[in-house]
C-alpha positions in Angstrom: 101.7 126.0 129.1 104.2 123.3 128.9 106.5 125.4 126.7 106.2 128.2 129.1 107.0 125.9 132.0 110.5 125.3 130.7 111.3 128.4 132.7 110.1 129.2 136.2 106.8 131.1 136.4 106.6 134.0 138.8 103.8 133.9 141.4 102.3 137.1 139.8 102.3 135.4 136.4 100.6 132.3 137.9 98.0 134.5 139.6 97.3 136.4 136.4 97.0 133.2 134.4 94.8 131.6 137.0 92.5 134.5 136.8 92.5 134.4 133.0 91.5 130.7 132.9 88.7 131.1 135.5 87.3 134.1 133.6 87.3 132.2 130.3 85.6 129.3 132.0 83.0 131.6 133.5 82.3 133.0 130.0 81.9 129.5 128.5 79.7 128.3 131.4 77.4 131.3 130.9 76.9 130.0 127.3 76.3 126.4 128.4 79.7 125.2 127.1 81.7 122.6 129.1 85.2 122.4 127.6 87.6 119.5 128.1 90.2 121.5 129.9 93.8 120.5 130.1 97.2 122.3 129.7 97.1 121.2 126.1 94.0 123.4 125.5 95.8 126.5 126.8 98.3 128.4 124.8 100.6 131.2 125.8 100.4 134.1 123.4 103.2 136.6 123.4 102.0 138.3 120.2 100.6 141.7 121.1 100.4 140.9 124.8 102.7 142.3 127.5 102.8 140.3 129.7 102.1 137.1 127.7 98.4 136.1 127.8 97.0 132.6 128.4 94.4 131.7 125.8 91.9 128.8 125.9 91.7 127.0 122.6 89.0 124.4 121.5 86.4 125.8 123.9 83.5 124.0 122.3 84.8 120.5 122.8 82.2 118.4 124.5 82.9 117.0 128.0 80.8 113.9 127.4 83.4 111.6 125.9 83.9 107.9 125.3 86.2 107.4 128.3 86.7 103.7 127.6 88.0 104.6 124.2 90.3 107.3 125.7 91.7 104.8 128.1 92.2 102.1 125.5 94.0 104.5 123.1 95.8 106.1 126.1 94.5 109.6 125.2 96.5 111.9 127.4 93.4 114.0 128.2 92.4 111.3 130.6 94.8 112.8 133.1 92.6 115.9 133.6 89.2 114.1 133.9 87.4 114.1 137.2 86.9 110.8 139.1 83.2 110.8 138.3 83.9 111.1 134.6 86.4 108.2 134.8 83.8 106.1 136.6 81.3 107.0 133.8 78.7 108.4 136.2 76.4 110.4 134.0 74.0 112.0 136.4 73.6 115.8 135.9 74.6 116.3 139.6 77.7 114.3 139.2 78.7 116.1 136.0 77.8 119.6 137.4 81.4 120.6 138.3 83.7 118.3 136.4 85.5 121.2 134.7 86.4 122.5 138.2 88.4 119.2 138.7 90.2 119.8 135.4 90.9 123.4 136.5 92.4 122.1 139.7 94.8 119.9 137.7 95.7 122.8 135.4 96.2 125.2 138.4 98.4 122.5 140.0 100.5 122.3 136.8 101.0 126.1 136.8 101.8 126.2 140.5 104.2 123.2 140.4 105.8 124.1 137.0 106.2 120.4 136.3 105.4 117.6 133.9 101.8 116.6 133.3 100.0 115.1 136.3 100.5 111.4 137.0 103.3 111.3 134.4 104.5 108.0 136.0 101.1 106.3 135.7 99.5 104.3 132.9 95.9 105.1 131.8 94.6 101.9 133.5 96.4 102.7 136.7 95.2 106.3 136.5 91.6 105.3 136.3 91.9 102.8 139.2 93.8 105.2 141.4 91.9 108.5 140.6 88.4 107.1 140.0 88.4 104.5 142.7 91.4 105.2 145.0 91.1 108.9 145.6 94.6 109.7 144.1 95.3 113.4 143.6 98.5 115.2 142.6 100.7 116.0 145.6 101.0 119.6 146.7 104.4 121.2 147.3 105.0 123.2 150.4 106.2 126.0 148.0 102.7 126.5 146.5 101.2 129.7 147.7 98.6 129.0 150.4 95.6 130.6 148.6 96.4 128.8 145.4 96.8 125.5 147.2 93.4 126.0 148.9 91.7 126.7 145.6 93.4 123.6 144.0 92.3 121.4 146.9 88.7 122.6 146.7 88.6 122.0 142.9 90.0 118.5 143.5 87.3 117.6 146.1 86.0 114.1 145.6 82.5 115.3 145.9 81.6 117.2 142.7 78.9 119.3 144.5 81.5 120.5 147.0 83.7 121.9 144.3 83.5 125.7 144.1 81.7 127.6 141.4 83.9 129.6 139.0 82.5 132.9 140.4 83.7 131.9 143.9 87.1 130.9 142.6 87.4 134.3 140.8 86.4 136.1 143.9 89.0 134.2 145.9 91.7 135.2 143.4 90.6 138.8 143.3 90.6 139.1 147.1 93.8 137.2 147.6 95.8 138.2 144.6 98.2 140.2 146.8 98.7 137.0 148.9 99.5 134.9 145.9 101.9 137.4 144.5 103.6 137.9 147.8 104.1 134.2 148.6 
């Protein structure tokens, strides 16, 4: 995505890619796979695709990571981890919708066409501010309303309140015209 972000993404391209990512995540969820989602795990394929397709790579990567090790080594993937993962809360309920948080960050990147989230923040600051301070990326007033609503719902502090992928897909299907028209 980052290479594609060097140019402005049209609202219709963002809408199409959002749908692609959500459908890929639904497919993985149906198979019991929780990927570690970030913009680095998404690639733009122009080969044989018109318009270019967004493809999820490394779909089998486990979500249960050694977060402390990631922070110490400043693994960039920490930027896409949900607050409950950064706090190392391992209950099934708390981990139920952690990928939705990561999806919210990826959608934010697509909508904002900008550098990675929290680019000005060290790993230690990030953990403190996201896990314990409620920090989220700032939304632009230029973000289409429907997309902003989905992003905010994915970035809900309460993991149980985050939408299921099917609900996100339904929102994009119903509102695709709104996203493209914004």
